[in-house]
C-alpha positions as a Markdown table, in Angstrom:
| # | Residue | x | y | z |
|---|---|---|---|---|
| 1 | Met | 46.6 | 124.2 | 28.7 |
| 2 | Pro | 42.9 | 123.8 | 29.7 |
| 3 | Thr | 40.7 | 126.8 | 29.6 |
| 4 | Lys | 38.8 | 128.1 | 32.6 |
| 5 | Glu | 35.6 | 127.0 | 31.0 |
| 6 | Ser | 36.7 | 123.3 | 30.5 |
| 7 | Gln | 37.9 | 123.3 | 34.2 |
| 8 | Glu | 34.5 | 124.5 | 35.4 |
| 9 | Ser | 32.8 | 121.8 | 33.2 |
| 10 | Lys | 34.9 | 119.1 | 34.8 |
| 11 | Lys | 34.1 | 120.4 | 38.3 |
| 12 | Ala | 30.4 | 120.5 | 37.5 |
| 13 | Lys | 30.5 | 116.8 | 36.4 |
| 14 | Ala | 32.1 | 115.9 | 39.7 |
| 15 | Glu | 29.4 | 117.7 | 41.7 |
| 16 | Thr | 26.5 | 116.1 | 39.7 |
| 17 | Pro | 25.7 | 112.6 | 40.7 |
| 18 | Val | 25.8 | 109.9 | 38.0 |
| 19 | Thr | 23.8 | 106.7 | 38.2 |
| 20 | Tyr | 25.4 | 103.5 | 36.9 |
| 21 | Arg | 24.0 | 100.0 | 36.4 |
| 22 | Ile | 26.7 | 97.4 | 37.0 |
| 23 | Arg | 26.4 | 93.7 | 36.3 |
| 24 | Phe | 29.2 | 91.9 | 38.0 |
| 25 | Arg | 29.4 | 88.2 | 37.1 |
| 26 | Pro | 32.5 | 86.6 | 38.5 |
| 27 | Phe | 33.7 | 83.4 | 37.0 |
| 28 | Leu | 33.2 | 80.2 | 39.1 |
| 29 | Ser | 36.9 | 80.1 | 39.9 |
| 30 | Ile | 37.3 | 83.7 | 41.2 |
| 31 | Met | 37.6 | 82.7 | 44.8 |
| 32 | Ser | 40.5 | 80.3 | 44.1 |
| 33 | Thr | 42.5 | 83.4 | 43.3 |
| 34 | Gly | 41.9 | 84.8 | 46.8 |
| 35 | Thr | 39.3 | 87.4 | 45.7 |
| 36 | Asp | 36.2 | 88.0 | 47.8 |
| 37 | Pro | 33.5 | 89.5 | 45.6 |
| 38 | Leu | 31.7 | 90.9 | 48.6 |
| 39 | Leu | 34.7 | 93.1 | 49.4 |
| 40 | Leu | 34.4 | 94.6 | 45.9 |
| 41 | Ile | 30.7 | 95.3 | 46.5 |
| 42 | Asp | 31.5 | 97.0 | 49.8 |
| 43 | Glu | 34.1 | 99.2 | 48.0 |
| 44 | Leu | 31.3 | 100.2 | 45.6 |
| 45 | Arg | 29.2 | 101.2 | 48.6 |
| 46 | Gly | 31.9 | 103.5 | 49.6 |
| 47 | Leu | 31.5 | 105.4 | 46.4 |
| 48 | Gly | 27.9 | 106.4 | 46.9 |
| 49 | Glu | 24.3 | 105.3 | 47.3 |
| 50 | Cys | 24.2 | 101.6 | 46.2 |
| 51 | Lys | 21.4 | 99.1 | 45.7 |
| 52 | Val | 22.7 | 95.5 | 45.3 |
| 53 | Ile | 20.6 | 92.6 | 44.0 |
| 54 | Ala | 22.1 | 89.1 | 44.2 |
| 55 | Gln | 21.2 | 86.8 | 41.4 |
| 56 | Thr | 21.1 | 83.3 | 42.8 |
| 57 | Glu | 19.4 | 81.1 | 40.2 |
| 58 | Ala | 22.7 | 79.5 | 39.1 |
| 59 | Ile | 23.3 | 77.9 | 42.5 |
| 60 | Pro | 23.1 | 74.1 | 42.1 |
| 61 | Asp | 21.7 | 71.5 | 44.4 |
| 62 | Leu | 23.7 | 70.7 | 47.5 |
| 63 | Glu | 25.0 | 67.4 | 46.1 |
| 64 | Ser | 26.7 | 69.1 | 43.1 |
| 65 | Leu | 27.8 | 72.3 | 44.9 |
| 66 | Asp | 31.5 | 73.2 | 44.8 |
| 67 | Pro | 32.2 | 75.2 | 48.0 |
| 68 | Glu | 35.1 | 77.0 | 46.3 |
| 69 | Ala | 33.0 | 78.2 | 43.3 |
| 70 | Cys | 31.1 | 81.5 | 43.1 |
| 71 | Tyr | 27.7 | 80.8 | 41.6 |
| 72 | Ile | 26.2 | 84.2 | 42.5 |
| 73 | Tyr | 26.3 | 87.3 | 40.3 |
| 74 | Trp | 25.2 | 90.8 | 41.2 |
| 75 | Asp | 23.2 | 93.6 | 39.6 |
| 76 | Ile | 24.1 | 96.9 | 41.2 |
| 77 | Ile | 22.6 | 100.4 | 40.9 |
| 78 | Leu | 25.2 | 103.0 | 42.0 |
| 79 | Asn | 24.5 | 106.7 | 42.4 |
| 80 | Thr | 27.8 | 108.5 | 42.9 |
| 81 | Lys | 29.6 | 111.8 | 42.3 |
| 82 | Glu | 32.7 | 109.8 | 41.5 |
| 83 | Gly | 33.5 | 109.3 | 37.8 |
| 84 | Leu | 33.4 | 106.2 | 35.7 |
| 85 | Asn | 37.1 | 105.6 | 36.2 |
| 86 | Ala | 36.6 | 105.3 | 40.0 |
| 87 | Val | 33.9 | 102.7 | 39.4 |
| 88 | Lys | 36.1 | 100.8 | 37.0 |
| 89 | Asp | 39.0 | 100.9 | 39.4 |
| 90 | Val | 37.0 | 98.8 | 41.9 |
| 91 | Phe | 37.1 | 95.9 | 39.4 |
| 92 | Ile | 40.6 | 96.5 | 38.1 |
| 93 | Phe | 42.1 | 93.3 | 39.5 |
| 94 | Val | 39.2 | 91.0 | 38.5 |
| 95 | Glu | 38.6 | 92.1 | 34.9 |
| 96 | Cys | 40.1 | 88.9 | 33.7 |
| 97 | Asp | 38.2 | 86.8 | 36.2 |
| 98 | Ser | 34.7 | 88.1 | 35.6 |
| 99 | Glu | 32.1 | 89.5 | 33.1 |
| 100 | Leu | 31.6 | 93.1 | 33.9 |
| 101 | Gly | 29.1 | 95.5 | 32.4 |
| 102 | Ile | 28.9 | 99.2 | 33.5 |
| 103 | Asp | 26.2 | 101.3 | 31.9 |
| 104 | Val | 25.4 | 105.0 | 32.6 |
| 105 | Leu | 21.7 | 105.3 | 33.5 |
| 106 | Ala | 21.5 | 108.9 | 34.3 |
| 107 | Glu | 23.8 | 111.8 | 34.7 |
| 108 | Lys | 21.5 | 113.9 | 36.7 |
| 109 | Gly | 20.7 | 111.8 | 39.8 |
| 110 | Pro | 18.8 | 108.8 | 40.9 |
| 111 | Ser | 15.5 | 109.2 | 38.8 |
| 112 | Ser | 16.6 | 106.6 | 36.3 |
| 113 | Ala | 17.9 | 104.4 | 39.0 |
| 114 | Leu | 14.6 | 104.6 | 40.8 |
| 115 | Ala | 12.9 | 103.5 | 37.6 |
| 116 | Glu | 15.4 | 100.7 | 37.3 |
| 117 | Gln | 14.8 | 99.6 | 40.9 |
| 118 | Gln | 11.0 | 99.7 | 40.4 |
| 119 | Cys | 11.4 | 97.5 | 37.4 |
| 120 | Thr | 13.6 | 95.0 | 39.3 |
| 121 | Arg | 11.1 | 95.1 | 42.2 |
| 122 | Glu | 8.2 | 94.3 | 39.9 |
| 123 | Lys | 10.2 | 91.4 | 38.4 |
| 124 | Arg | 11.0 | 89.9 | 41.8 |
| 125 | Asn | 7.3 | 90.3 | 43.0 |
| 126 | Gly | 6.2 | 88.4 | 39.9 |
| 127 | Val | 8.6 | 85.6 | 40.7 |
| 128 | Arg | 7.4 | 85.5 | 44.3 |
| 129 | Glu | 3.8 | 85.4 | 43.1 |
| 130 | Ala | 4.6 | 82.5 | 40.8 |
| 131 | Glu | 6.3 | 80.6 | 43.6 |
| 132 | Ala | 3.3 | 81.3 | 45.9 |
| 133 | Ala | 0.9 | 80.0 | 43.3 |
| 134 | Ser | 2.9 | 76.7 | 43.1 |
| 135 | Ser | 2.6 | 76.0 | 46.9 |
| 136 | Val | -0.3 | 75.8 | 49.4 |
| 137 | Arg | -0.2 | 76.9 | 53.0 |
| 138 | Val | -2.1 | 74.8 | 55.4 |
| 139 | Pro | -2.5 | 75.7 | 59.1 |
| 140 | Ser | -0.7 | 73.4 | 61.4 |
| 141 | Phe | -3.8 | 72.5 | 63.4 |
| 142 | Lys | -5.4 | 71.1 | 60.3 |
| 143 | Leu | -2.3 | 69.0 | 59.6 |
| 144 | Asp | -2.4 | 67.8 | 63.2 |
| 145 | Arg | -6.1 | 66.8 | 62.8 |
| 146 | Leu | -5.4 | 65.0 | 59.5 |
| 147 | Ala | -2.6 | 63.0 | 61.2 |
| 148 | Asp | -4.9 | 62.1 | 64.1 |
| 149 | Leu | -7.6 | 60.9 | 61.6 |
| 150 | Ile | -5.1 | 58.8 | 59.7 |
| 151 | Gly | -3.9 | 57.2 | 63.0 |
| 152 | Glu | -7.5 | 56.4 | 64.0 |
| 153 | Leu | -8.1 | 54.9 | 60.5 |
| 154 | Val | -5.0 | 52.7 | 60.8 |
| 155 | Thr | -6.1 | 51.6 | 64.3 |
| 156 | Val | -9.6 | 50.7 | 63.1 |
| 157 | Gln | -8.2 | 48.8 | 60.1 |
| 158 | Ala | -5.9 | 46.7 | 62.4 |
| 159 | Arg | -8.8 | 46.0 | 64.8 |
| 160 | Leu | -11.0 | 44.9 | 61.9 |
| 161 | Ser | -8.3 | 42.6 | 60.5 |
| 162 | Arg | -7.8 | 41.0 | 64.0 |
| 163 | Phe | -11.5 | 40.6 | 64.5 |
| 164 | Ser | -12.0 | 38.9 | 61.1 |
| 165 | Leu | -9.0 | 36.6 | 61.7 |
| 166 | Leu | -10.3 | 35.5 | 65.2 |
| 167 | Asn | -13.9 | 35.0 | 64.0 |
| 168 | Gly | -13.1 | 33.4 | 60.7 |
| 169 | Ala | -15.1 | 36.0 | 58.6 |
| 170 | Pro | -13.4 | 36.1 | 55.2 |
| 171 | Glu | -15.7 | 38.9 | 54.0 |
| 172 | Leu | -14.4 | 41.1 | 56.9 |
| 173 | Thr | -10.8 | 40.2 | 55.9 |
| 174 | Ala | -11.5 | 41.4 | 52.4 |
| 175 | Ile | -12.9 | 44.7 | 53.7 |
| 176 | Ala | -10.0 | 45.2 | 56.1 |
| 177 | Glu | -7.3 | 44.6 | 53.5 |
| 178 | Gly | -9.2 | 46.5 | 50.7 |
């Protein structure tokens, strides 16, 4: 029979929020079993404060995309007063159809979760900066002006070719075609 002290200890754990880091990576074939991974994530949201980060780097090109496959996996930070068993129960029917990792980050609230989110945010910002460095933004009016100049150049080249042909000037033909 449990003592009064152990019952109070269990009650205190239920009142203290716990922060979990969950990596949910369903197998490609999970949707063929009728499982919708987004419903599982919504169920986690019902347990407490939840930050969900979708990892999309495994999505293939459109030509090789299988519409029935799940290419996305999720990293989830969950702050809840529910126990570990409640979190595991969300995934009870997909344990065989996915890779699942549940780690306790903090047993005293969201401070570790905030640090984890900050780390994730910095990683994403680094990826965005790298993507921004690999592309150049040009104002549309400059592109329009460039297209106009190219059109004028083509027109002048055609006029020069025609003039050289009508006047029999081979040196102009070489310039026009060069």
